[in-house]
C-alpha positions in Angstrom: -3.2 13.1 7.4 -3.5 12.9 3.6 0.3 13.4 3.3 1.0 10.6 5.8 -1.4 8.2 4.1 0.2 9.1 0.7 3.7 8.4 2.0 2.8 5.1 3.6 0.7 3.9 0.7 3.5 5.0 -1.7 5.8 2.9 0.4 3.7 -0.1 -0.1 3.5 0.5 -3.9 7.0 -0.4 -4.7 7.2 -3.6 -2.8 5.2 -5.3 -5.4 7.4 -4.0 -8.2 10.7 -5.3 -7.0 9.6 -8.2 -4.9 10.8 -10.9 -7.3 7.6 -12.8 -6.6 5.7 -14.1 -9.6 2.3 -12.4 -9.4 -0.6 -13.5 -11.7 -1.6 -10.6 -14.0 -5.1 -10.4 -12.5 -3.7 -9.9 -9.1 -1.1 -7.4 -10.3 -3.9 -5.4 -12.0 -5.7 -5.1 -8.7 -2.5 -4.2 -6.7 -0.1 -2.5 -9.0 0.4 0.1 -6.3 1.7 -1.2 -3.0 2.9 -0.1 0.3 6.6 0.2 -0.5 8.3 1.7 -3.6 10.6 -0.5 -5.7 13.5 1.7 -4.6 12.6 1.2 -0.9 12.3 -2.5 -1.4 15.7 -2.6 -2.9 17.3 -0.5 -0.1 15.6 -2.6 2.6 16.9 -5.8 1.1 13.7 -7.7 2.0 13.7 -11.5 2.2 11.3 -13.4 0.0 9.2 -14.1 3.1 9.0 -10.3 3.9 8.1 -9.5 0.3 5.3 -12.1 0.3 4.1 -10.7 3.7 4.1 -7.1 2.4 2.2 -8.3 -0.7 -0.4 -10.0 1.5 -0.6 -6.8 3.6 -1.1 -4.7 0.5 -3.9 -6.9 -0.7 -5.7 -6.9 2.7 -5.2 -3.1 3.0 -6.7 -2.5 -0.5 -9.6 -4.8 0.3 -10.3 -2.9 3.5 -10.1 0.4 1.7 -12.6 -0.9 -0.9 -15.1 -1.8 1.8 -15.1 1.8 3.0 -15.8 3.2 -0.4 -19.1 3.5 -2.2 -19.5 2.0 -5.7 -18.4 5.1 -7.6 -15.4 5.6 -5.3 -14.4 1.9 -5.8 -14.5 2.4 -9.5 -12.2 5.4 -9.3 -9.9 3.6 -6.9 -9.7 0.4 -9.0 -9.1 2.4 -12.3 -6.3 4.3 -10.7 -4.7 1.1 -9.4 -5.0 -0.5 -12.9 -3.3 2.6 -14.3 -0.3 1.8 -12.2 -0.9 4.3 -9.4 0.1 3.5 -5.8 -2.6 2.9 -3.2 -2.0 6.5 -1.9 -2.2 8.0 -5.3 -5.4 6.1 -6.0 -6.9 7.4 -2.7 -6.0 10.9 -3.7 -8.3 10.5 -6.7 -11.2 9.6 -4.5 -13.3 12.3 -2.7 -13.8 11.0 0.8 -16.5 11.9 3.3 -15.4 12.8 6.9 -16.6 9.4 8.2 -14.6 7.6 5.5 -11.5 9.6 6.4 -11.9 8.4 10.0 -12.3 4.8 8.9 -9.3 5.1 6.5 -7.2 6.5 9.2 -7.9 3.4 11.3 -7.0 1.1 8.3 -3.7 2.9 7.8 -2.9 2.8 11.5 -3.5 -1.0 11.5 -1.4 -1.3 8.4 1.5 0.6 9.9 1.4 -1.7 13.0 1.4 -4.8 10.9 4.2 -3.5 8.7 6.3 -3.1 11.8 5.9 -6.8 12.5 7.2 -7.6 9.0 10.3 -5.4 8.9 13.4 -5.7 11.2 14.3 -2.8 13.4 17.1 -1.8 11.0 14.7 -1.9 8.1 12.3 0.4 9.9 15.1 2.9 10.6 16.1 2.8 6.9 12.5 3.3 5.8 12.0 6.2 8.2 15.3 7.7 7.0 14.2 7.5 3.3 11.1 9.6 3.8 
C-alpha cells in the first residue's frame, strides 16, 4: 500500500511544478509536492483547466491528510513539504498508526477517483504506462 500511495502522491507532486499556473509563495510552500511529477505533467499535456483542477485536488488531499495526523505528525509532514518533498515522500517521513493507515487509504482511493474525472482516457493510459 505504501508503494502505491508513494507512486500516486509522487504523481501529484509534479503537476504543481510544471503547471504554468502562478501560485502564491505561501500556497507553494504548503503544496510543493503534488500528485503528478513535472515530467508526467509535460507528457500528459494538461490543459490549464486540468492543471488548476489537479492543484485544487492536491490542496484538498493534503488538507485531508493533515486532519488524519496528530500535531507532531503534521509538523513532520509540513516540514517535508516545505523542503520540496512530494506528498508521498512527506507521508513516508511520518510514522502512521494502523487506524491512520486505514483512513489514509480511503483518502487516496477518493483522490484516485477524482483524478480520473480530471484526466482524459488517453491521459490515464499514458499515466499508467509511465509508472
